[in-house]
C-alpha positions in Angstrom: -11.5 21.5 -10.5 -10.9 20.1 -7.4 -13.7 17.7 -5.5 -14.6 19.4 -2.0 -15.6 15.8 -0.3 -12.1 13.8 -1.9 -9.6 16.1 -3.5 -9.6 14.5 -6.7 -8.8 16.7 -9.8 -12.1 16.3 -12.0 -12.1 18.3 -15.9 -12.9 21.5 -16.2 -16.6 20.6 -17.2 -17.0 18.0 -15.0 -19.8 18.0 -12.9 -19.4 15.0 -10.9 -16.5 13.4 -9.2 -14.8 11.0 -11.5 -13.2 9.4 -8.0 -16.0 9.8 -5.2 -18.9 10.7 -7.4 -19.5 14.1 -5.3 -21.4 16.4 -7.3 -19.2 19.8 -8.0 -19.8 22.8 -7.3 -18.6 25.6 -9.5 -17.7 27.8 -7.3 -13.8 28.6 -7.0 -12.3 28.6 -3.2 -9.3 30.4 -1.9 -9.1 28.7 1.0 -6.8 25.1 1.3 -8.9 22.2 2.2 -7.9 19.3 3.8 -7.6 16.4 1.7 -7.2 12.5 2.2 -3.9 10.7 1.0 -5.2 7.6 -1.6 -4.6 4.3 0.0 -3.9 5.4 3.3 -7.0 4.0 4.7 -9.8 4.6 7.6 -11.1 3.2 10.1 -14.9 2.8 9.7 -15.7 4.0 13.5 -13.4 7.6 13.2 -11.3 9.7 10.8 -8.3 8.6 12.1 -6.2 6.9 9.4 -5.0 3.3 9.7 -1.5 2.1 8.9 -0.8 -1.0 7.9 1.2 -3.3 10.3 3.3 -5.5 7.2 4.4 -4.5 3.9 4.8 -0.9 4.7 5.5 0.3 1.0 3.3 -2.2 -0.9 1.4 -0.6 -3.0 -1.3 -0.7 -6.2 -0.3 1.9 -9.2 -3.1 2.6 -12.0 -1.1 2.1 -15.5 -4.7 2.5 -17.3 -8.0 3.1 -17.1 -10.4 5.8 -16.2 -8.1 8.6 -16.9 -6.5 7.6 -13.8 -2.8 6.5 -14.7 -0.1 7.2 -12.1 -2.6 7.0 -9.1 -1.0 5.2 -6.4 -2.5 3.4 -3.6 -0.8 1.9 -0.3 -1.7 -1.3 0.7 -3.1 -1.9 4.3 -4.1 -4.7 6.1 -7.2 -5.4 4.3 -7.7 -3.0 1.0 -10.7 -3.3 -0.9 -11.4 -2.6 -4.7 -14.5 -1.6 -6.4 -17.2 0.6 -7.5 -18.5 1.5 -4.5 -17.3 4.8 -3.3 -16.8 3.2 0.3 -14.1 0.9 -1.2 -10.2 1.9 -0.2 -9.4 1.6 -4.2 -13.0 3.4 -6.2 -12.9 2.1 -9.4 -15.9 4.0 -10.8 -16.6 2.0 -14.2 -19.5 -0.5 -15.2 -17.2 -3.3 -15.8 -16.4 -3.1 -11.7 -18.2 -4.9 -9.4 -19.2 -2.9 -6.5 -17.4 -5.2 -4.1 -14.7 -6.3 -6.5 -11.6 -7.6 -5.0 -9.8 -7.4 -1.6 -5.9 -7.2 -0.9 -4.8 -8.3 2.0 -1.4 -7.3 3.5 0.5 -9.1 6.2 4.2 -9.5 7.5 4.6 -13.0 5.5 2.3 -11.9 2.2 0.4 -10.2 0.1 -2.7 -11.5 -1.3 -5.7 -10.4 -4.1 -9.1 -12.6 -3.7 -11.6 -11.8 -6.2 -15.1 -11.2 -4.5 -17.2 -13.2 -6.7 -17.2 -10.4 -9.0 -18.9 -10.2 -12.4 -15.9 -9.8 -15.0 -13.4 -11.2 -12.9 -9.9 -10.1 -11.5 -6.7 -11.1 -13.9 -3.1 -11.5 -12.5 -0.8 -11.3 -15.3 -3.5 -11.9 -17.9 -4.7 -14.6 -16.1 -8.2 -15.3 -14.2 -7.6 -15.9 -10.4 -9.8 -16.1 -7.4 -7.0 -15.8 -5.0 -3.1 -15.4 -5.8 -0.4 -14.2 -3.7 1.0 -11.0 -5.4 4.9 -10.2 -6.4 6.3 -7.3 -7.2 6.0 -6.3 -10.7 2.4 -8.4 -11.1 -0.2 -6.8 -13.5 -3.8 -6.6 -12.0 -6.9 -6.0 -14.4 -9.7 -5.2 -12.6 -12.6 -4.3 -15.4 -11.0 -1.6 -17.7 -8.2 -0.9 -15.0 -4.5 -1.9 -15.2 -2.9 -1.5 -12.2 0.9 -2.6 -11.0 1.8 -4.2 -7.8 5.2 -2.8 -6.1 6.2 -4.6 -2.9 8.0 -1.7 -1.7 
């Protein structure tokens, strides 16, 4: 069953979307609905996508956790990660803080910063507060494992 709010495909027996938490309507629609691409980003004052100015191909890929393996998120100039549905990368699990971490992407580097999360943010199995990311780094945020891809 697809969520009408975000387009995420959920299990047929789900009542709420695993990605955005919206109530799932059991009706089947034959019409095409617009679906936002995960990780493209948004301007809070409009629905216009925001493209990153640096590191065009940088992305995070979920490797395990929450049944979402394989989801890919392009990294914007500033990409928020957390349990809040307003996060750019929404990770719905109690082990993830509402505002868990932020990734900054500019022309010179991609940096991860923990936002004083309760369970911490890990890069290559080490807890970090701030860390520059390199291609192939493994991030752990709560029960989710993600891989950073530079291009």
